[in-house]
N, C-alpha and C positions, 0 to 999 in steps of 0.2 A: 396766306395762312399765318405767317409770322406776325403780321400786323394784328390779326384777330387775337392771337395769343398774348401779345403785349397789351392790348386794350383790356382783355379779360384779367390779366395780372394786375393792371393798374386799378381796375374797378374793385377787385378783391382786396387789394391793399388798402384802398380808401375805406371800404366797409369794415375791415379788421381794425383799422385805426379808430374809427368811430365807435365800434363796440368796446374796445379797450379803454377809450378815453371818456367814458360816461361819468366818471367821477364817483364810482361806488366806494363806500367806506365799509370796512369789515370790522365786525365786533364779535365777541364771544359772550354767550350768556352762561351764567354759572348756576343760576337757580331760577325757579319759576313759582308763581303763585296763581292758583285758579280760584275764582269766586263764582259760585253757582247759586242761583236763587231757587228756594223751595216754593212750593205752592202756597204755604202760609205766609210768605213774604220774608222769611228769615234768610240769612246768608250762610252758605257753607264755604269755608275757606280751607284750602289744602295747599301746603307748601311742599315743594320737592326740590332736591338737589339734582338738577338735570344740567347738561351742558350741550352746547351746540354752536353753530355759526349763524350770524345774521349779516346779510349784505344790505346796505342802505343805499339805494339809487335815488335820483332826483324826485321821483314820484311814487316809487314802490319800495317795499322791503321784501327780502326773501329770507324766510326762516326755515331752515332744514329742507330746502327745495320747494317750498310753497310760497308763492308771491301774494302779497297783500298791498292794497292801495292805501296810502296815507295822505296824499294830496290829490284833490280832484275838484273840478268846478261843480260837480254834482255831489252834494253832501250824503246822499243815499249810498254812493259807491264807496265811501271811506270805510275801511275795515280795521284800521290800526291808528294809534296815536303815539307819537314819540314824545317822551317826557325828558326835557333838558333841565339840568341844574348847573348854573354857572357856565353855560356854554358847552357843557359836555353831556352827551346822551347817557342817561342813567337807567331808563327802563322803556319798554315798549308795551303798550296796552293793546291787546288784540281782542276784538269783539267776537264772541263765540256764537255759533248758530242758535244755541238754546237760550240765548239772552244773557249768558254769563260773560265773564271776562277772564283773560289770562294775561298775566304780567311776566315779562322776560326781563331780568336784571342783567345788564350788559357791562362789559369792559372793552376798551379799545384794544385792537390787535395791531401791533407794530411790526411783528416778525413771526416767523413760523414757530419760534421758541415760545411765544405767548400762547399759542394754541396748545402746545404740549403741556403747559402748566395747568390748563383747564381740563 
C-alpha cells in the first residue's frame, strides 16, 4: 500500500510540474476596440475602456477564462493573432463569430501590483 501511495505521489508531482512549467506569460489588457461590418460593407468601430487578464501559452491564449488558438497547423482553427512591436506584445486580434474583430491592447504584468493598477 505504501508503494502505491509513493508512486501516485510521484506521478502527481510530475503532472503538477509539467502544468506549472508550461511557460505561460501573463498580460493585462486596458482597453478594447471592436470592429463590426455592416451589410452595406461599412465598418462600425467601438472603443471601450475594459480591463482583464490574458494568459499566453505556447499555442493558445486565454482571455477572461475563454481559450483561443493562435498557433495551429490547420489555418481554419486559428482564432486569434498576436501583434508584436519591437519584440513586445502590443495587441491581440480576436476573430468574432459574426465576421468582426476585437482588439485587446495589452501590457506585461510583472507582479500583483501591476494588476492593481489596471
